[in-house]
C-alpha positions as CSV (number, residue, x, y, z in Angstrom):
1,X,0.0,0.0,0.0
2,X,1.4,3.4,-1.0
3,X,0.9,5.6,2.1
4,X,1.8,8.7,0.2
5,X,-0.9,8.1,-2.3
6,X,-3.6,7.5,0.4
7,X,-2.3,9.9,3.1
8,X,-4.6,12.7,2.0
9,X,-7.6,10.4,2.2
10,X,-6.9,9.4,5.7
11,X,-6.3,13.0,6.7
12,X,-9.6,14.1,5.1
13,X,-11.4,11.3,6.8
14,X,-9.9,12.1,10.2
15,X,-10.9,15.8,9.8
16,X,-14.4,14.9,8.9
17,X,-14.7,12.6,11.9
18,X,-13.3,15.3,14.2
19,X,-15.8,17.9,12.8
20,X,-18.9,15.6,12.9
21,X,-18.2,13.6,16.1
22,X,-20.1,16.1,18.4
23,X,-23.1,16.0,16.0
24,X,-23.1,12.2,15.9
25,X,-22.9,11.9,19.6
26,X,-25.7,14.4,20.1
27,X,-27.9,12.5,17.6
28,X,-27.6,9.3,19.7
29,X,-28.9,11.0,22.9
30,X,-32.7,11.3,23.3
31,X,-33.9,14.9,23.2
32,X,-36.3,14.4,26.1
33,X,-35.1,13.5,29.5
34,X,-31.4,14.2,29.1
35,X,-29.8,16.2,31.9
36,X,-30.2,19.9,31.4
37,X,-33.4,19.5,29.3
38,X,-35.8,18.6,32.2
39,X,-37.8,21.3,34.0
40,X,-39.7,20.9,37.2
41,X,-42.1,23.8,38.0
42,X,-43.1,23.7,41.7
43,X,-46.2,25.8,42.2
44,X,-46.9,26.5,45.9
45,X,-48.4,30.0,45.9
46,X,-52.0,30.6,46.6
47,X,-51.8,33.9,44.6
48,X,-54.0,33.7,41.6
49,X,-52.3,36.5,39.7
50,X,-48.9,34.9,40.1
51,X,-50.4,31.7,38.7
52,X,-52.0,33.3,35.6
53,X,-49.4,36.0,34.8
54,X,-46.2,33.9,35.4
55,X,-46.4,30.3,36.5
56,X,-49.0,29.0,33.9
57,X,-47.8,31.4,31.2
58,X,-44.2,30.3,31.3
59,X,-44.9,26.6,31.8
60,X,-47.4,26.4,28.9
61,X,-45.2,28.3,26.5
62,X,-42.0,26.4,27.5
63,X,-43.7,23.2,26.5
64,X,-45.5,24.5,23.4
65,X,-42.4,26.2,22.0
66,X,-40.0,23.3,22.9
67,X,-37.8,25.3,25.3
68,X,-37.5,22.1,27.4
69,X,-37.7,18.5,26.4
70,X,-39.6,17.4,29.5
71,X,-41.7,19.5,31.9
72,X,-43.3,18.4,35.1
73,X,-45.7,20.7,36.9
74,X,-46.0,20.1,40.7
75,X,-49.0,21.5,42.6
76,X,-48.0,21.8,46.2
77,X,-49.6,23.5,49.3
78,X,-52.0,26.5,48.9
79,X,-51.9,26.2,45.1
80,X,-53.9,23.0,45.3
81,X,-56.7,24.8,47.1
82,X,-56.7,27.7,44.7
83,X,-56.8,25.4,41.7
84,X,-59.6,23.3,43.0
85,X,-61.9,26.3,43.2
86,X,-60.9,28.4,40.1
87,X,-62.4,27.5,36.7
88,X,-60.1,29.7,34.7
89,X,-57.0,28.1,36.3
90,X,-58.6,24.7,35.6
91,X,-59.1,25.6,32.0
92,X,-55.5,26.8,31.7
93,X,-54.2,23.6,33.4
94,X,-56.1,21.5,30.8
95,X,-54.3,23.4,28.0
96,X,-50.9,22.6,29.7
97,X,-51.9,18.9,29.9
98,X,-52.9,18.9,26.3
99,X,-49.5,20.4,25.3
100,X,-47.8,17.5,27.1
101,X,-46.9,19.0,30.5
102,X,-46.9,16.2,33.2
103,X,-49.2,17.3,36.1
104,X,-48.7,16.1,39.6
105,X,-49.8,17.2,43.1
106,X,-48.7,16.5,46.6
107,X,-51.3,14.2,48.1
108,X,-50.5,15.2,51.7
109,X,-51.2,18.8,50.9
110,X,-54.3,18.1,48.7
111,X,-55.7,15.9,51.5
112,X,-55.2,18.6,54.1
113,X,-57.3,21.0,51.9
114,X,-59.8,18.3,51.0
115,X,-59.2,18.7,47.2
116,X,-57.5,15.4,46.2
117,X,-60.6,14.1,44.4
118,X,-61.1,17.4,42.5
119,X,-57.4,17.4,41.4
120,X,-57.7,13.8,40.2
121,X,-60.8,14.8,38.2
122,X,-58.8,17.5,36.5
123,X,-56.3,14.9,35.3
124,X,-53.6,15.6,37.9
125,X,-51.6,12.6,39.3
126,X,-52.1,13.1,43.1
127,X,-49.5,11.3,45.1
128,X,-47.1,11.7,48.0
129,X,-44.2,13.8,46.5
130,X,-41.4,13.9,49.1
131,X,-39.5,11.0,47.5
132,X,-40.2,11.9,43.8
133,X,-39.2,15.5,44.4
134,X,-36.0,14.4,46.1
135,X,-35.2,12.1,43.2
136,X,-35.7,14.8,40.6
137,X,-33.5,17.2,42.5
138,X,-30.8,14.7,42.8
139,X,-31.1,13.8,39.1
140,X,-30.4,17.4,38.2
141,X,-33.8,18.6,37.1
142,X,-33.8,22.4,36.6
143,X,-36.3,23.6,39.2
144,X,-38.5,26.7,39.4
145,X,-40.4,27.3,42.5
146,X,-43.3,29.8,42.9
């Protein structure tokens, strides 16, 4: 084999592999669920205006526009009581669910407010959240808390 004759071919191939290696590696990773592409929104506030003018607006648009691969929306504390009694918030929550946002609520809190059944009717997965929240935090989920 004449190395001089094929040397430029090997060099060109090496250059191409160097240039395209990051793209090939990225293509093998799933878009959803990878570290840095998962958002957890923890909504605790009983303030209706905060819910409509920030929490819901950002969460819905982040999913609809693909800013994050995976979004979980966690209803915790006073927000569960507010949601259970507010039709406009319920309608906006339904839009988030339709867009693909995963809806969860803390069962301990919802039970304290007597709204677990109502949240379940709205399509929210009501469960004890201490362990799942801890796991998401340890797994590096980006977390916004309101």
